[in-house]
C-alpha positions in Angstrom: 30.3 7.2 -68.3 28.4 5.8 -71.4 31.1 7.2 -73.7 33.9 5.5 -71.7 32.0 2.2 -71.7 31.3 2.2 -75.4 34.9 2.9 -76.2 36.0 -0.3 -74.6 33.4 -2.8 -76.0 32.0 -3.7 -79.3 28.3 -3.3 -79.9 27.9 -7.1 -79.9 29.8 -7.4 -76.6 27.7 -4.8 -74.9 24.5 -6.6 -75.9 25.9 -9.9 -74.6 27.1 -8.3 -71.4 23.8 -6.7 -70.6 22.0 -10.0 -71.4 24.2 -11.8 -68.9 23.5 -9.2 -66.3 19.7 -9.6 -66.9 20.1 -13.4 -66.5 22.0 -12.7 -63.2 19.1 -10.6 -62.0 16.6 -13.4 -62.7 18.3 -15.5 -60.1 18.3 -12.8 -57.4 14.6 -13.2 -56.7 12.2 -10.3 -56.1 14.2 -7.1 -55.5 13.1 -3.9 -53.9 13.7 -0.7 -55.9 16.5 0.2 -53.5 18.3 -3.1 -53.9 17.8 -3.0 -57.7 19.4 0.4 -57.8 22.4 -0.7 -55.7 22.9 -3.7 -58.0 22.7 -1.6 -61.1 25.2 0.9 -59.7 27.6 -2.0 -58.9 27.2 -3.5 -62.4 27.8 -0.1 -64.1 30.9 0.6 -62.0 32.4 -2.8 -62.8 31.5 -2.4 -66.5 33.3 0.9 -66.7 36.4 0.1 -64.6 37.1 -3.3 -66.1 36.4 -1.9 -69.6 40.0 -1.9 -70.9 40.7 -5.3 -69.4 40.6 -8.6 -71.2 40.9 -12.2 -69.9 43.5 -14.6 -71.3 40.8 -16.0 -73.6 40.4 -12.6 -75.2 36.9 -12.0 -73.8 36.0 -8.8 -71.8 37.0 -9.1 -68.2 33.5 -8.1 -67.0 32.3 -11.6 -67.9 34.2 -12.9 -64.9 32.6 -10.8 -62.1 29.1 -11.3 -63.6 29.8 -15.1 -63.7 31.0 -15.1 -60.0 27.9 -13.1 -59.0 25.7 -15.6 -60.8 27.3 -18.6 -59.1 26.6 -16.8 -55.8 22.9 -16.2 -56.7 22.1 -19.4 -58.7 24.4 -22.2 -57.5 25.0 -21.3 -53.8 22.1 -19.0 -53.0 21.0 -18.1 -49.5 22.9 -14.8 -49.4 21.7 -11.2 -49.6 22.1 -8.4 -52.2 25.2 -7.2 -50.5 26.9 -10.5 -51.4 26.0 -10.1 -55.1 27.2 -6.5 -55.1 30.6 -7.6 -53.6 30.8 -10.4 -56.1 30.4 -7.9 -59.0 33.0 -5.6 -57.5 35.4 -8.2 -56.0 38.3 -7.3 -58.4 37.6 -3.6 -58.8 39.8 -2.3 -56.0 42.6 -4.8 -56.8 42.7 -4.2 -60.5 41.6 -0.6 -61.1 42.1 2.8 -59.5 38.9 2.6 -57.4 39.7 2.8 -53.7 38.0 1.1 -50.7 37.1 4.6 -49.5 35.2 5.3 -52.7 33.4 1.9 -52.4 32.4 2.7 -48.8 31.0 6.1 -49.9 29.1 4.7 -52.9 27.8 1.6 -51.2 28.5 0.9 -47.5 31.2 0.2 -44.9 30.2 -3.5 -44.9 30.6 -3.8 -48.7 34.1 -2.1 -48.5 35.1 -4.5 -45.7 34.1 -7.6 -47.6 35.9 -6.4 -50.8 39.0 -5.6 -48.7 39.0 -9.2 -47.5 38.8 -10.3 -51.1 41.7 -8.2 -52.3 44.9 -10.1 -52.7 48.0 -9.1 -50.8 50.1 -6.6 -52.6 53.7 -5.5 -52.0 57.2 -6.6 -52.5 58.3 -9.8 -50.7 62.0 -10.1 -50.0 63.9 -13.2 -51.0 63.8 -15.0 -47.6 60.0 -14.6 -47.5 59.2 -15.6 -51.1 58.2 -19.1 -50.1 55.5 -17.7 -47.8 53.9 -15.6 -50.5 51.1 -18.1 -51.4 50.6 -18.9 -47.8 50.3 -15.2 -46.9 47.5 -14.8 -49.4 45.7 -17.8 -47.9 46.3 -16.4 -44.4 44.7 -13.0 -45.2 41.8 -14.8 -46.9 41.2 -17.2 -44.0 41.5 -14.4 -41.4 38.5 -12.7 -43.0 36.4 -15.8 -42.1 36.4 -14.7 -38.5 34.8 -11.4 -39.6 32.4 -12.3 -42.4 31.6 -15.7 -43.9 30.6 -14.0 -47.2 34.2 -13.3 -48.0 35.2 -16.9 -48.2 32.0 -17.9 -50.0 32.6 -15.3 -52.7 36.2 -16.4 -53.0 35.1 -20.0 -53.6 32.7 -18.7 -56.3 35.6 -16.7 -57.8 37.9 -19.8 -57.8 35.2 -22.0 -59.3 34.7 -19.7 -62.3 38.5 -19.4 -62.7 38.7 -23.2 -62.7 35.9 -23.5 -65.3 37.9 -21.2 -67.6 41.4 -22.5 -66.9 41.9 -23.7 -70.4 43.1 -20.3 -71.6 46.0 -20.2 -69.1 49.6 -21.3 -69.7 50.2 -24.9 -68.7 52.4 -24.1 -65.8 49.8 -21.8 -64.4 47.1 -24.4 -64.9 49.0 -26.9 -62.8 49.8 -24.3 -60.1 46.2 -23.1 -59.8 44.8 -26.7 -59.9 47.1 -27.8 -57.2 46.3 -24.8 -55.1 42.6 -25.5 -55.5 43.0 -29.1 -54.3 45.2 -28.0 -51.4 42.9 -25.5 -49.8 39.8 -24.4 -51.7 38.1 -27.8 -52.2 38.6 -28.7 -48.5 37.2 -25.3 -47.4 34.1 -25.9 -49.7 33.7 -29.3 -48.1 33.9 -28.0 -44.6 31.3 -25.3 -45.3 29.0 -28.0 -46.7 29.2 -26.8 -50.3 29.4 -30.3 -51.7 28.5 -29.5 -55.3 31.1 -26.8 -55.4 33.7 -29.0 -53.7 33.1 -31.9 -56.1 33.4 -29.7 -59.2 36.6 -28.0 -57.9 38.1 -31.5 -57.3 37.1 -32.7 -60.8 38.4 -29.6 -62.5 41.6 -29.8 -60.6 42.1 -33.4 -61.5 41.6 -32.5 -65.2 45.0 -30.7 -65.1 46.9 -32.6 -62.4 46.1 -36.2 -63.5 45.1 -35.8 -67.1 45.3 -39.4 -68.3 43.3 -40.9 -65.4 40.7 -38.1 -65.6 40.2 -38.7 -69.4 40.1 -42.5 -68.8 37.4 -42.3 -66.1 35.4 -39.6 -68.0 35.4 -41.8 -71.2 34.3 -44.9 -69.3 31.6 -43.0 -67.5 30.3 -41.8 -70.9 30.5 -45.3 -72.4 28.6 -46.9 -69.5 26.0 -44.0 -69.2 23.1 -45.8 -70.9 23.7 -49.0 -69.0 23.7 -47.1 -65.7 20.6 -45.2 -66.5 18.7 -48.4 -67.4 20.0 -50.1 -64.2 18.9 -47.0 -62.1 15.4 -47.0 -63.6 15.0 -50.7 -62.9 16.3 -50.3 -59.3 14.0 -47.3 -58.6 10.7 -48.7 -59.9 10.0 -51.2 -57.1 11.1 -48.6 -54.5 8.6 -46.0 -55.8 5.8 -48.6 -55.6 6.8 -49.7 -52.0 7.1 -46.1 -50.7 3.7 -45.1 -52.1 2.0 -48.2 -50.6 3.7 -47.4 -47.3 2.1 -44.0 -47.1 5.1 -41.9 -48.1 3.9 -38.9 -50.3 5.7 -35.9 -51.8 9.0 -37.6 -52.3 11.6 -37.5 -55.0 13.8 -40.4 -55.9 16.7 -40.3 -58.4 20.2 -41.5 -59.3 23.2 -39.3 -58.7 26.5 -40.2 -60.4 29.7 -40.1 -58.3 32.2 -37.4 -59.5 35.4 -38.4 -61.2 37.8 -37.4 -58.4 35.8 -39.6 -56.0 36.0 -42.6 -58.4 39.7 -42.0 -58.9 40.3 -42.1 -55.2 38.4 -45.4 -54.9 40.5 -46.9 -57.7 43.7 -45.9 -56.0 42.6 -46.8 -52.4 41.1 -50.1 -53.2 43.6 -50.9 -56.1 40.9 -52.0 -58.4 40.1 -51.1 -62.0 37.2 -48.8 -63.0 35.0 -51.8 -63.7 35.3 -53.1 -60.2 34.2 -49.8 -58.5 30.7 -50.8 -57.4 29.4 -47.4 -56.2 29.7 -45.3 -59.4 26.4 -43.7 -58.4 24.1 -43.3 -55.5 20.3 -43.3 -55.2 18.8 -40.3 -53.3 15.3 -40.2 -51.7 14.2 -36.7 -50.7 10.9 -36.3 -48.8 9.0 -33.2 -48.0 8.3 -33.2 -44.3 6.2 -30.1 -43.2 7.0 -30.4 -39.5 10.7 -30.6 -38.8 10.0 -32.6 -35.6 8.8 -35.5 -37.8 11.9 -35.6 -40.1 13.8 -38.3 -38.2 10.9 -40.7 -37.9 9.9 -40.3 -41.6 13.5 -41.0 -42.8 13.7 -44.1 -40.6 10.3 -45.2 -41.9 11.6 -44.9 -45.5 14.7 -46.9 -44.5 12.4 -49.7 -43.3 10.4 -49.7 -46.5 13.6 -49.7 -48.6 14.9 -52.8 -46.8 11.6 -54.5 -47.5 12.6 -54.4 -51.1 16.4 -54.8 -51.0 18.7 -56.5 -48.4 20.8 -54.0 -46.5 24.5 -54.2 -45.4 24.0 -53.2 -41.8 27.7 -52.6 -41.3 27.6 -49.7 -43.9 24.6 -47.9 -42.3 25.5 -44.3 -41.5 23.2 -42.2 -39.3 24.0 -38.5 -39.7 20.5 -37.6 -38.7 20.9 -38.4 -35.0 24.5 -37.0 -35.0 25.0 -34.5 -37.9 28.5 -33.9 -39.3 30.3 -30.8 -38.0 29.4 -28.8 -41.1 25.7 -29.5 -40.6 25.3 -32.3 -43.0 22.3 -34.5 -42.2 21.4 -37.7 -44.0 20.7 -41.4 -43.5 23.0 -43.5 -45.7 22.2 -47.2 -46.4 23.9 -49.7 -48.7 21.7 -52.4 -50.2 22.1 -55.3 -52.5 20.4 -54.5 -55.7 19.7 -56.4 -59.0 22.6 -58.4 -60.4 24.2 -58.5 -56.9 25.4 -54.9 -57.0 25.8 -52.9 -53.8 24.1 -49.5 -54.1 24.2 -46.6 -51.7 20.9 -44.9 -50.8 20.8 -41.5 -49.2 17.5 -40.7 -47.3 16.8 -37.1 -46.3 14.2 -34.4 -46.0 14.0 -31.4 -48.3 15.6 -29.2 -45.6 18.4 -31.7 -45.2 18.9 -31.8 -48.9 19.1 -28.1 -49.2 21.8 -28.0 -46.5 23.7 -30.9 -48.1 23.7 -29.2 -51.5 24.3 -25.6 -50.4 25.8 -26.1 -47.0 26.3 -23.0 -44.9 24.2 -20.9 -47.3 21.1 -23.0 -46.6 22.0 -23.1 -42.9 21.3 -19.3 -42.8 18.1 -19.8 -44.8 16.8 -22.1 -42.1 18.4 -20.2 -39.2 15.9 -19.6 -36.4 14.5 -23.1 -36.6 15.9 -24.9 -33.6 18.0 -27.9 -34.5 21.3 -29.6 -34.0 22.6 -28.4 -37.3 22.6 -24.8 -36.2 24.5 -25.4 -33.1 27.1 -27.6 -34.8 27.9 -25.1 -37.6 28.0 -22.3 -35.1 30.3 -24.3 -32.8 32.6 -25.0 -35.7 32.7 -21.3 -36.8 33.5 -20.3 -33.3 36.3 -22.9 -33.1 37.7 -21.6 -36.4 37.6 -18.0 -35.1 39.5 -19.0 -32.1 42.1 -20.7 -34.3 42.4 -17.6 -36.5 42.9 -15.4 -33.5 46.0 -17.3 -32.5 49.2 -15.6 -33.6 51.5 -17.5 -35.9 54.8 -16.2 -37.3 55.0 -18.8 -40.1 52.2 -18.4 -42.7 52.7 -21.9 -44.0 52.3 -23.4 -40.5 49.2 -21.3 -40.2 47.6 -22.6 -43.4 48.5 -26.2 -42.7 47.0 -25.8 -39.2 43.8 -24.4 -40.6 43.6 -27.1 -43.3 43.8 -29.7 -40.6 40.6 -28.2 -39.1 38.8 -29.2 -42.3 38.5 -32.8 -41.1 35.7 -35.0 -42.4 35.6 -38.0 -40.0 34.4 -37.2 -36.5 33.9 -39.0 -33.3 31.5 -37.9 -30.5 32.6 -38.0 -26.8 30.7 -37.4 -23.6 31.9 -35.4 -20.6 31.3 -36.7 -17.1 28.1 -34.6 -17.0 26.9 -36.1 -20.3 27.6 -33.1 -22.5 28.4 -34.1 -26.1 31.7 -33.0 -27.8 32.8 -33.6 -31.4 36.4 -34.3 -32.2 38.3 -35.4 -35.4 38.8 -39.2 -35.7 42.1 -40.2 -34.1 41.9 -37.7 -31.2 43.5 -38.6 -27.9 42.8 -38.0 -24.2 45.0 -34.9 -24.5 43.0 -33.5 -27.4 39.8 -33.9 -25.3 41.4 -32.2 -22.3 42.4 -29.2 -24.3 39.0 -29.1 -26.0 37.4 -28.6 -22.5 39.9 -26.0 -21.2 43.6 -25.0 -21.7 44.4 -25.4 -18.0 42.9 -28.8 -18.0 45.0 -29.8 -21.0 48.2 -28.5 -19.5 47.7 -30.4 -16.2 46.4 -33.6 -17.8 48.1 -36.8 -16.7 45.5 -39.3 -18.0 41.8 -40.1 -18.0 39.3 -42.6 -16.6 37.3 -44.2 -19.4 34.8 -46.9 -18.7 36.3 -47.4 -15.3 39.9 -47.9 -16.7 42.8 -45.5 -16.4 44.2 -44.5 -19.8 47.3 -42.4 -20.6 47.2 -39.0 -22.3 48.2 -40.7 -25.7 45.2 -43.1 -25.6 43.1 -42.8 -28.8 39.4 -42.2 -28.3 36.4 -43.8 -30.0 32.8 -42.6 -30.4 30.7 -43.0 -27.3 33.5 -42.8 -24.8 32.7 -40.9 -21.5 35.8 -39.3 -20.2 36.9 -38.0 -16.9 40.2 -36.1 -17.1 42.8 -36.7 -14.3 45.2 -33.8 -13.6 48.3 -32.9 -11.6 49.7 -29.5 -10.8 53.1 -30.9 -11.3 52.4 -31.8 -15.0 53.5 -29.5 -17.8 53.6 -29.8 -21.6 56.6 -31.2 -23.5 57.6 -31.6 -27.1 56.5 -35.2 -26.9 52.9 -34.1 -26.5 52.8 -32.8 -30.1 52.9 -36.5 -31.2 49.8 -37.3 -29.2 47.4 -34.6 -30.5 45.6 -34.1 -33.8 43.3 -31.1 -33.0 44.5 -27.6 -33.9 43.4 -26.2 -30.5 45.6 -28.7 -28.6 48.5 -28.3 -31.0 48.4 -24.5 -31.0 48.2 -24.3 -27.2 51.1 -26.7 -26.7 53.3 -24.9 -29.2 52.5 -21.6 -27.6 53.5 -22.8 -24.1 56.7 -24.5 -25.5 57.5 -21.3 -27.5 57.4 -19.2 -24.3 59.6 -21.6 -22.5 62.1 -21.7 -25.4 62.2 -17.9 -25.4 63.2 -17.9 -21.7 66.0 -20.4 -22.4 67.0 -18.6 -25.5 67.8 -15.5 -23.5 70.6 -17.5 -21.8 71.8 -18.7 -25.2 71.9 -15.1 -26.5 74.2 -14.1 -23.5 76.5 -17.0 -24.3 76.7 -15.9 -28.0 77.4 -12.3 -27.1 80.3 -13.4 -24.9 81.7 -15.7 -27.5 81.6 -13.0 -30.2 83.2 -10.5 -27.9 86.1 -12.9 -27.2 86.6 -13.3 -31.0 86.6 -9.5 -31.4 83.4 -9.7 -33.6 80.7 -7.0 -33.1 77.3 -8.3 -32.0 74.7 -6.7 -34.2 71.8 -7.6 -36.5 73.9 -7.9 -39.6 76.3 -10.4 -37.9 73.4 -12.3 -36.5 71.7 -12.6 -39.9 75.0 -13.9 -41.4 75.3 -16.5 -38.7 71.6 -17.6 -39.1 72.1 -17.9 -42.8 75.4 -19.7 -42.6 74.3 -22.3 -40.0 70.8 -22.6 -41.6 68.6 -21.5 -38.7 65.3 -19.9 -39.5 64.9 -17.7 -36.4 67.2 -16.2 -33.9 65.3 -17.8 -31.1 66.1 -21.3 -32.6 69.8 -20.3 -32.8 69.9 -19.0 -29.2 68.0 -22.1 -27.9 70.4 -24.5 -29.7 73.3 -22.7 -28.0 71.6 -22.8 -24.5 70.8 -26.5 -24.8 74.1 -27.5 -26.2 72.9 -28.7 -29.6 75.1 -26.0 -31.2 78.6 -25.4 -30.0 79.5 -21.7 -30.2 83.1 -22.7 -30.6 82.3 -23.6 -34.2 82.2 -19.8 -34.9 86.0 -19.8 -34.4 86.3 -21.8 -37.7 84.8 -19.0 -39.9 86.2 -15.7 -40.9 84.5 -12.3 -40.9 85.2 -9.4 -43.1 83.6 -6.6 -41.2 80.0 -7.7 -40.6 80.0 -10.4 -43.3 81.2 -13.9 -43.4 84.1 -14.6 -45.9 82.5 -17.6 -47.7 85.6 -18.2 -49.9 87.5 -19.8 -47.1 88.3 -23.6 -47.2 86.9 -25.4 -44.2 88.3 -28.9 -43.4 85.3 -29.8 -41.2 82.3 -29.7 -43.4 79.6 -30.9 -41.0 78.4 -27.3 -40.2 79.0 -25.9 -43.7 75.8 -25.0 -45.5 75.1 -26.0 -49.1 76.3 -23.2 -51.4 73.5 -21.0 -52.6 73.3 -21.9 -56.3 69.8 -20.7 -56.8 69.0 -20.7 -60.5 67.8 -17.4 -62.0 64.8 -17.7 -64.3 65.1 -16.0 -67.7 62.9 -15.5 -70.6 64.1 -18.2 -73.0 64.3 -21.9 -73.1 67.0 -24.6 -73.5 67.0 -28.3 -74.4 68.7 -30.2 -71.7 69.3 -33.9 -72.4 65.9 -35.4 -73.3 64.0 -32.6 -71.6 63.0 -29.1 -72.8 63.1 -26.8 -69.8 61.6 -23.4 -70.3 63.1 -20.2 -68.8 66.8 -20.8 -68.8 69.6 -19.5 -71.0 72.3 -21.7 -69.6 72.6 -25.4 -69.4 71.4 -26.6 -66.0 71.5 -29.8 -64.0 68.4 -31.7 -63.5 67.4 -35.0 -62.0 64.3 -37.2 -61.8 62.4 -37.1 -58.5 62.6 -40.4 -56.5 59.1 -39.8 -55.1 57.3 -40.3 -58.4 60.1 -41.5 -60.8 58.8 -39.9 -64.0 59.5 -41.5 -67.4 59.6 -40.0 -70.9 56.1 -39.1 -72.0 54.7 -38.5 -68.5 53.1 -35.1 -67.8 55.8 -33.4 -65.7 57.0 -30.1 -64.3 60.3 -28.8 -63.0 61.0 -27.7 -59.4 64.0 -25.3 -58.9 65.9 -26.5 -55.9 68.6 -24.7 -54.1 72.0 -26.0 -55.1 70.8 -29.2 -56.7 69.5 -28.0 -60.1 66.0 -28.8 -61.2 64.0 -31.8 -59.9 61.6 -33.3 -62.4 58.2 -34.5 -61.0 55.2 -36.0 -62.5 52.1 -33.8 -62.3 50.3 -36.5 -60.3 53.2 -36.8 -57.9 52.1 -37.1 -54.3 54.1 -34.0 -53.5 52.9 -32.0 -56.5 50.1 -30.1 -54.8 52.3 -29.0 -51.9 55.1 -27.8 -54.2 52.8 -26.0 -56.6 51.0 -24.3 -53.7 53.8 -23.4 -51.4 56.5 -22.6 -54.0 54.7 -21.5 -57.2 57.5 -19.2 -58.2 59.9 -22.1 -58.3 57.9 -24.2 -60.8 59.0 -24.3 -64.4 57.5 -25.8 -67.5 59.1 -29.0 -68.8 58.5 -31.0 -72.0 60.0 -34.3 -73.1 62.0 -34.1 -76.3 63.8 -36.7 -78.4 67.5 -35.9 -78.4 70.2 -38.5 -78.9 69.8 -42.1 -77.9 66.6 -43.0 -76.0 67.4 -43.4 -72.2 65.9 -46.1 -70.1 63.9 -45.6 -67.0 63.1 -48.0 -64.2 59.4 -48.4 -63.7 57.7 -50.4 -61.0 54.3 -52.2 -61.4 52.0 -53.8 -58.9 50.1 -56.8 -60.1 47.6 -59.2 -58.6 45.1 -61.8 -59.6 44.2 -65.5 -59.4 47.2 -67.9 -59.1 47.5 -70.5 -61.9 50.1 -72.8 -63.4 52.3 -71.1 -65.9 51.2 -67.6 -64.9 54.8 -66.4 -64.3 55.8 -67.8 -67.7 53.1 -65.8 -69.4 54.1 -62.6 -67.7 57.8 -62.9 -68.4 57.1 -63.9 -72.0 55.2 -60.6 -72.6 57.9 -58.6 -71.0 61.0 -60.2 -72.4 59.6 -62.1 -75.4 57.0 -59.9 -77.0 58.1 -56.4 -75.9 61.8 -57.2 -75.6 62.1 -55.3 -72.3 64.8 -55.7 -69.7 63.5 -56.8 -66.4 65.4 -56.0 -63.2 63.3 -58.1 -60.9 59.9 -59.9 -60.4 58.5 -61.0 -57.1 55.1 -62.7 -56.9 53.6 -64.1 -53.7 50.6 -66.4 -53.6 48.2 -67.1 -50.7 45.0 -69.0 -50.9 45.0 -69.1 -54.7 45.5 -65.3 -54.9 48.8 -63.8 -55.9 50.2 -60.3 -55.8 53.6 -58.9 -56.4 55.9 -56.3 -58.0 57.7 -56.1 -61.3 60.6 -53.7 -62.0 61.3 -53.2 -65.7 63.3 -50.8 -67.8 61.3 -48.9 -70.3 62.0 -46.0 -72.7 58.8 -43.9 -72.3 55.3 -43.6 -71.0 53.8 -45.1 -74.2 55.8 -48.3 -73.8 54.8 -48.5 -70.2 51.1 -48.2 -71.1 51.5 -50.9 -73.8 53.0 -53.2 -71.2 50.2 -52.6 -68.6 47.6 -53.2 -71.3 49.1 -56.5 -72.3 49.6 -57.7 -68.7 46.0 -56.9 -67.9 44.8 -59.0 -70.8 46.5 -62.1 -69.3 43.9 -64.6 -68.1 43.9 -64.6 -64.3 45.4 -61.1 -63.9 43.0 -58.9 -62.0 44.8 -55.5 -62.0 48.1 -53.9 -62.9 49.0 -50.5 -61.7 52.0 -48.3 -61.7 53.7 -47.8 -58.3 56.2 -45.2 -59.6 
């Protein structure tokens, strides 16, 4: 084996690789001779099998599994040697000739099972299923969650290291991987309580999906770092003194900066500039409480001492100690008015709470066996997820979206008539609660009695409600019910019942279709059925049969088409176009590139049609990508488009690289700006002077509305590129009285 290894690495690389492995071992704690020998065996196998492989950066591939294992041991922690072995071997079966059987013989059945869960889906996907390829990969990954939590934890560590080294990938892949990370991996990390992992995944994704905003915030954070540090030191000093005098010992108090993605969301949500985001950092007080029974009282005592120093905003008090979040998060959050009138968030927690907040489910297992609410809530959530994963779903994209909806953050707590506590996502209805208790109760639910009042099944619940469900044997689910529920359990059960009913009605539709085809002398077989489904754009035969049975599709339409054998003759001219599908002009990707207008679209040898997406209205100079549509050419989207993550995640094979180029006369693009500030005489004149006078831009419209001395409005202006738009925004922001200027699209 040594000869094979040496052949693939330079002497310097081998020294560096073994040094990295020794560093990994230092984070694994004290190991028995048996565990150390197993780890060494896994490392040597990965080193040998990955020998010929290199990453896009040019470095040996073995660096990646070592890094993933180190993330597991150092940054997540709380897992056993088996987890580290699986992290070292997570790509061996997928990328080399080593089989799962060999892994099982060399290590164990458990190791082989975890690695099988980590192995990506292989095989050929036919054309009609291509759009489900990414979702199928997610589906296999998520299904393993019901078997072993370590699979998804290792996968998160794998994705984190890939995101940290994404610079070496082509731009299109960077965008696709970043969007995929935001779509699923960051929410999964959040739901498992891995907040540090979740925050870094979000920041690294934003670095590629919203480059300009990311750079702007990162630069401003760096510029204000010294000022923040001085402020934090001044804020903390009197708190330390008060806590010590109040008898609190063995505590840590420090400032924690908010991550870039979080700050960006606040800027967008509150429509304020960076300078007006008050909570750029939070203060954390972590206290060592030897007896877990005393944690709650100690934390509340600290809160009382803090409010002796700074005035609190009682409306922003968050008590996640009494009722922890569904992922086990426990903390007391208070917002106080600090020096210079700044509102500062303070997080108060015990060392145990802090470990769970930082390392989530990993720390949960470390403290398992200690009776507390955190254990039961995490176990309840895992059981709920396993139930969801056990439900059959034909459509992988629906499956992934359903699971993703289970990763809710905001919860409400509801009481049963007997006083039992149930947690549901915010926005849940009476119907959600009924299905949470039992499927039969949900199916027969006609309403509920809440605080002595009768409420309908659509009534939205709030924390603290005590609910008594009212049922009727005559009641049964309908399509309308899907509008009233937000939980996956309710949605899945309702869909399952409706699907079974549709199947029964579909049988009648199938008989009608068979008779119609027989009268037209057309053989009823699978090929003919597939042609009809494609022509009339139905996804499934059941949908087609159901449409016939319910009268939403008239089978007499089939008279208007012509069959050649088992295939539809698509060259015929049809006068009535309402049922004629869009012609399938799917564009074939090639290996070259072509300049099209003022865009450089990579991957095409022929001139193709393109259009600018209405959802984000890109302009020259924006970071953009192309999305290959069916029959409508290429649609150009901004990388920070609201639909970008979904497109990149669900249809990665239809994403193409696009660059702006200067060809011919500069075209003009319509840009929309939102502006607000303090109303003043002559303000409109100042704004229009900048647009029309200084920058010589054509304005389509301007609408400003003032109320109580505050104005806000929208400006539509024609610009030639992104640079000109930025110049306009900068000049408008400099106008006295203008508070903020932001781009709508």
